[in-house]
C-alpha positions in Angstrom: 99.2 105.5 106.4 100.3 108.4 103.8 97.1 108.4 101.7 98.2 110.7 99.1 101.7 108.6 98.8 99.3 105.4 98.9 96.7 107.1 95.9 99.7 107.7 93.9 101.1 104.2 94.0 97.3 102.7 93.4 97.0 105.3 90.2 100.5 104.1 89.1 99.2 100.8 89.4 95.7 101.6 87.8 97.6 103.3 84.6 99.4 99.9 84.2 96.3 97.6 84.4 94.4 100.2 81.9 96.8 99.3 79.2 95.0 95.8 79.4 91.4 97.5 79.8 91.2 96.8 83.6 91.3 98.9 86.7 91.9 98.9 90.1 90.3 100.2 93.3 91.9 100.8 96.9 89.5 98.7 98.9 91.3 99.2 102.5 94.7 100.2 103.9 94.9 99.0 107.7 98.3 98.4 109.8 100.5 96.5 107.0 98.3 95.5 104.5 96.6 97.3 101.5 93.7 95.7 99.9 92.6 96.4 96.1 90.0 95.2 93.8 90.8 94.5 90.3 88.0 95.5 88.1 87.4 93.9 84.8 84.0 95.2 83.4 84.7 96.7 80.0 88.1 94.7 79.4 88.3 93.2 76.1 90.4 90.2 77.3 90.4 89.6 81.0 92.8 87.0 80.7 95.2 89.7 79.0 95.4 91.4 82.6 98.3 90.5 84.5 97.9 87.2 86.7 97.0 88.5 90.6 100.4 87.3 91.8 102.2 89.5 89.4 100.0 92.3 90.1 100.4 91.7 93.8 104.0 91.9 93.5 104.0 94.9 91.3 101.4 96.7 93.8 103.7 95.7 96.7 106.7 97.2 95.0 104.8 100.4 94.1 103.6 100.9 97.4 106.6 100.0 99.5 108.6 102.5 97.4 106.5 105.1 98.9 105.7 104.2 102.2 107.4 102.3 105.1 105.5 99.9 107.2 103.5 98.1 104.3 104.3 94.5 104.1 101.3 92.9 102.1 99.2 94.1 99.3 96.2 91.8 98.4 94.2 92.1 95.2 90.5 90.6 95.2 90.4 89.2 91.5 87.1 88.4 89.9 88.8 85.8 87.8 89.1 83.5 91.0 
């Protein structure tokens, strides 16, 4: 998997989530799946950060725009 392209996509998602005070970490990228973790320490409004389902869809679009072969992005959301 193109690590720098993946890091670029995660960076774009991080910038989006940072607007609401959160962050995103890359956990793993294996096969056709990218696993991310939502970090909300320091977020003034945890519920202001987009719901997991929306973040996963946006992240999938950001990753697949750069990398072929990825079909799933999962996000570990501490709110669940």
